[in-house]
C-alpha positions as CSV (number, residue, x, y, z in Angstrom):
1,M,96.4,-41.7,-45.8
2,S,96.4,-39.5,-42.7
3,G,93.3,-37.5,-41.7
4,V,95.2,-34.2,-42.1
5,S,95.4,-34.6,-45.9
6,I,91.9,-35.6,-46.7
7,A,89.2,-32.9,-46.3
8,N,90.6,-30.4,-48.8
9,S,87.2,-29.6,-50.4
10,P,83.8,-28.9,-49.0
11,L,82.7,-32.5,-49.7
12,G,85.9,-33.8,-48.1
13,I,84.1,-34.2,-44.7
14,W,82.0,-36.9,-46.3
15,K,85.0,-38.8,-47.6
16,E,86.8,-38.5,-44.2
17,S,83.8,-39.7,-42.2
18,F,83.4,-42.7,-44.5
19,Q,87.1,-43.5,-44.1
20,V,86.8,-43.3,-40.3
21,L,83.8,-45.7,-40.4
22,R,85.6,-48.1,-42.9
23,Q,89.0,-48.3,-41.2
24,N,87.6,-48.5,-37.6
25,W,84.5,-50.6,-38.4
26,R,85.2,-52.9,-35.4
27,I,85.0,-50.0,-32.9
28,V,82.0,-48.5,-34.7
29,L,80.3,-51.9,-34.6
30,I,80.9,-52.3,-30.9
31,L,79.5,-48.8,-30.2
32,V,76.4,-49.3,-32.5
33,L,75.5,-52.7,-30.9
34,T,76.2,-51.4,-27.4
35,E,73.9,-48.4,-27.9
36,T,71.2,-50.4,-29.6
37,C,71.2,-53.2,-27.1
38,L,70.9,-50.7,-24.3
39,K,68.4,-48.4,-26.0
40,V,65.8,-51.0,-26.7
41,P,65.3,-52.2,-23.1
42,L,65.8,-48.8,-21.5
43,S,63.2,-47.3,-23.9
44,M,60.6,-49.6,-22.2
45,M,61.4,-48.3,-18.8
46,T,60.5,-44.9,-17.2
47,G,61.5,-43.0,-14.1
48,V,64.0,-40.4,-12.9
49,D,66.7,-43.0,-12.2
50,V,66.2,-44.6,-15.6
51,D,66.5,-41.2,-17.4
52,W,69.7,-40.5,-15.5
53,V,71.1,-43.9,-16.6
54,K,70.2,-43.1,-20.2
55,T,71.7,-39.7,-20.1
56,V,75.0,-40.9,-18.6
57,I,75.4,-43.9,-20.9
58,F,74.3,-42.4,-24.2
59,G,76.1,-39.1,-23.4
60,T,79.3,-41.0,-22.7
61,L,79.0,-42.9,-26.0
62,Q,78.5,-39.7,-27.9
63,I,81.6,-38.1,-26.3
64,L,83.6,-41.2,-27.2
65,V,82.5,-41.0,-30.8
66,L,83.4,-37.3,-30.9
67,Y,86.8,-38.1,-29.3
68,A,87.5,-40.8,-31.9
69,G,86.5,-38.6,-34.8
70,C,88.7,-35.7,-33.6
71,C,91.6,-38.1,-33.1
72,W,91.3,-39.4,-36.6
73,A,90.8,-36.0,-38.2
74,L,93.9,-34.6,-36.4
75,Y,96.3,-37.6,-36.5
76,G,94.8,-40.2,-38.8
77,A,94.5,-42.7,-36.0
78,I,92.5,-43.2,-32.8
79,R,94.6,-42.8,-29.7
80,F,93.1,-43.6,-26.3
81,D,95.1,-41.6,-23.8
82,L,93.4,-41.4,-20.4
83,P,94.5,-37.9,-19.3
84,I,93.6,-36.4,-22.7
85,L,90.3,-38.3,-22.8
86,L,89.4,-37.0,-19.4
87,K,90.2,-33.4,-20.5
88,F,88.1,-34.0,-23.6
89,V,85.2,-35.3,-21.5
90,V,85.4,-32.3,-19.0
91,R,85.3,-29.8,-21.9
92,A,82.4,-31.6,-23.6
93,F,80.5,-31.5,-20.3
94,I,81.2,-27.7,-19.9
95,L,80.0,-27.0,-23.4
96,Q,76.8,-29.1,-22.8
97,L,76.2,-27.0,-19.7
98,L,76.4,-23.8,-21.8
99,I,73.6,-25.3,-23.9
100,I,71.2,-26.5,-21.2
101,L,71.9,-24.2,-18.2
102,P,69.9,-21.1,-19.3
103,A,66.6,-23.0,-19.8
104,Q,67.1,-24.9,-16.5
105,L,67.8,-21.6,-14.6
106,Y,64.6,-20.2,-16.1
107,F,62.6,-23.2,-14.9
108,L,64.2,-23.0,-11.5
109,A,63.3,-19.3,-11.2
110,D,59.8,-19.7,-12.7
111,I,58.5,-22.9,-11.2
112,G,61.1,-23.8,-8.6
113,S,62.3,-27.0,-10.2
114,L,64.5,-28.3,-13.0
115,A,63.1,-29.8,-16.2
116,L,66.2,-31.5,-17.3
117,L,64.9,-35.1,-17.9
118,P,61.7,-36.4,-19.6
119,S,60.7,-37.7,-16.2
120,H,61.1,-34.3,-14.7
121,V,58.8,-32.8,-17.4
122,A,56.2,-35.6,-16.7
123,I,56.2,-34.8,-13.0
124,L,56.0,-31.0,-13.5
125,S,53.2,-31.3,-16.1
126,Q,51.2,-33.8,-14.0
127,G,49.5,-35.2,-17.1
128,D,48.6,-31.8,-18.6
129,A,49.5,-32.1,-22.3
130,E,49.6,-28.3,-22.8
131,V,52.0,-27.7,-19.9
132,E,54.2,-30.5,-21.2
133,K,54.2,-29.0,-24.7
134,S,55.0,-25.6,-23.2
135,I,58.0,-26.9,-21.3
136,Y,59.4,-28.7,-24.3
137,R,58.8,-25.6,-26.4
138,I,60.8,-23.4,-24.1
139,K,63.6,-26.0,-24.0
140,A,63.7,-26.1,-27.8
141,L,63.6,-22.4,-28.3
142,T,66.6,-21.9,-25.9
143,E,68.7,-25.0,-26.3
144,G,68.4,-25.1,-30.2
145,P,70.0,-21.7,-30.8
146,L,72.5,-22.2,-28.0
147,R,73.6,-25.5,-29.5
148,C,74.2,-23.7,-32.8
149,V,76.2,-20.9,-31.0
150,V,78.3,-23.4,-29.1
151,I,79.1,-25.5,-32.2
152,L,79.9,-22.4,-34.3
153,L,82.0,-20.5,-31.7
154,F,83.3,-22.9,-29.0
155,A,83.5,-26.4,-30.5
156,T,87.1,-26.1,-31.5
157,W,87.8,-26.3,-27.8
158,L,87.3,-30.1,-28.1
159,P,89.9,-31.0,-30.7
160,A,92.3,-28.6,-28.9
161,A,92.2,-30.9,-25.9
162,L,94.0,-33.5,-28.1
163,T,96.9,-31.2,-28.8
164,S,99.5,-29.4,-26.7
165,D,97.3,-26.3,-27.0
166,S,96.9,-24.9,-23.5
167,G,94.4,-22.2,-24.5
168,G,91.1,-22.0,-22.7
169,I,87.5,-21.4,-23.8
170,V,88.3,-17.7,-24.6
171,Q,90.9,-18.9,-27.1
172,A,88.3,-21.2,-28.5
173,L,86.0,-18.2,-29.0
174,R,88.7,-16.4,-30.9
175,R,89.1,-19.4,-33.1
176,G,85.3,-19.6,-33.5
177,W,85.1,-16.0,-34.8
178,R,87.8,-16.9,-37.4
179,T,86.2,-20.1,-38.6
180,I,82.5,-19.4,-38.1
181,W,81.8,-19.5,-41.9
182,Y,83.7,-22.7,-42.4
183,V,81.9,-24.5,-39.6
184,A,78.5,-23.2,-40.7
185,S,78.9,-24.0,-44.4
186,R,80.3,-27.5,-43.7
187,S,77.5,-28.2,-41.3
188,M,74.9,-27.3,-43.9
189,I,76.3,-29.9,-46.3
190,G,77.1,-32.5,-43.7
191,P,75.4,-33.3,-40.4
192,V,72.4,-31.0,-40.8
193,P,70.9,-32.6,-44.0
194,V,71.8,-36.1,-42.7
195,W,69.8,-35.5,-39.5
196,I,66.9,-33.8,-41.3
197,L,66.6,-36.6,-43.9
198,Y,66.8,-39.3,-41.1
199,S,64.1,-37.5,-39.0
200,V,61.7,-37.2,-42.0
201,L,62.2,-40.8,-43.1
202,A,61.9,-42.0,-39.5
203,M,58.6,-40.1,-39.0
204,L,57.2,-41.5,-42.3
205,S,58.3,-45.0,-41.4
206,I,56.6,-44.9,-38.0
207,E,53.4,-43.6,-39.5
208,T,53.5,-46.3,-42.2
209,L,54.3,-49.0,-39.6
210,I,51.4,-47.9,-37.4
211,Y,49.0,-48.1,-40.4
212,L,50.3,-51.5,-41.4
213,L,50.0,-52.9,-37.8
214,G,46.5,-51.5,-37.6
215,A,45.6,-53.2,-40.9
216,L,47.0,-56.5,-39.7
217,G,45.2,-56.3,-36.4
218,G,48.4,-56.2,-34.4
219,V,51.5,-58.4,-34.2
220,G,53.2,-60.5,-31.6
221,E,55.5,-59.1,-28.9
222,G,58.6,-60.7,-30.5
223,L,58.0,-58.9,-33.8
224,L,57.5,-55.6,-32.0
225,V,60.9,-56.1,-30.2
226,L,62.5,-56.9,-33.5
227,I,61.1,-53.7,-35.1
228,A,62.3,-51.7,-32.1
229,F,65.7,-53.2,-32.4
230,V,66.0,-52.5,-36.1
231,G,64.8,-48.9,-35.5
232,A,67.3,-48.4,-32.7
233,L,70.1,-49.9,-34.8
234,V,69.4,-47.5,-37.7
235,G,69.2,-44.6,-35.3
236,S,72.5,-45.5,-33.7
237,V,74.3,-45.7,-37.1
238,V,72.9,-42.4,-38.2
239,G,73.7,-40.8,-34.9
240,I,77.3,-42.0,-34.9
241,W,77.8,-40.9,-38.5
242,T,76.4,-37.5,-37.7
243,L,78.8,-37.1,-34.7
244,L,81.7,-38.2,-36.9
245,L,80.8,-35.5,-39.4
246,V,80.7,-32.9,-36.6
247,S,84.0,-34.0,-35.2
248,V,85.7,-33.8,-38.6
249,I,84.3,-30.3,-39.2
250,I,85.4,-28.9,-35.8
251,S,88.8,-30.5,-36.1
252,R,89.3,-29.0,-39.6
253,A,88.2,-25.7,-38.1
254,Y,90.8,-26.0,-35.4
255,L,93.6,-26.7,-37.9
256,K,92.3,-23.9,-40.1
257,A,92.7,-21.4,-37.2
258,E,95.9,-22.7,-35.6
259,K,97.8,-24.4,-38.5
260,P,96.8,-22.7,-41.8
261,H,99.3,-24.6,-43.8
262,C,97.5,-27.9,-42.8
263,A,94.0,-26.4,-43.1
264,P,91.4,-27.3,-45.6
265,C,90.4,-24.8,-48.2
């Protein structure tokens, strides 16, 4: 069954994301294991260079997942075409800039430096917990709403890169106005509850684990690495699944705006 004929109801995004995972499990497994195996050792390292490596590697993996999900939602298959992939990557980078640039411009004007990476924040705060919290608070208050705006109004620019559509970001904005309710409603029954549930369960698991380790008087280094690996593995699976849900939603929104006869209801 092709991706175009699946998500014909609000809960269709779940069915479609499951189908992507099931029918492309080898690719998903490679992505999950790659991210997990890199995340565990990199999480034990700090520094500006390490943070840049993390940003580039994990950002690239996220874009690949979005690309694969959009391909499946539009064509029912994953197609790796280098020129199209590069166009997709450039558009994803531009949309990410729209999210992070305002806060970084504020930091540049206010304190004369960027606060893009965790290591930048650590350097700027100089060990002052209040300053560090203030920086992260500003980033959250600006980047959070902007991420919502970008997803609601501009995200159809990504699946458009996989088609013959030559429209730019202004055309994406027009599509966004026409599909804003569709994207918002599907997000509230898809990626948003998944991520909230995972965040809550992860926080409770960490607190429980800390309590148990304290009660046991600590454990060996090998067990700690195993725990970190399992945690990173679960996080990678949830992260990829969430991105697939997002890619299905924005691809459905693109079809709804550009090809109403193929659009979901």
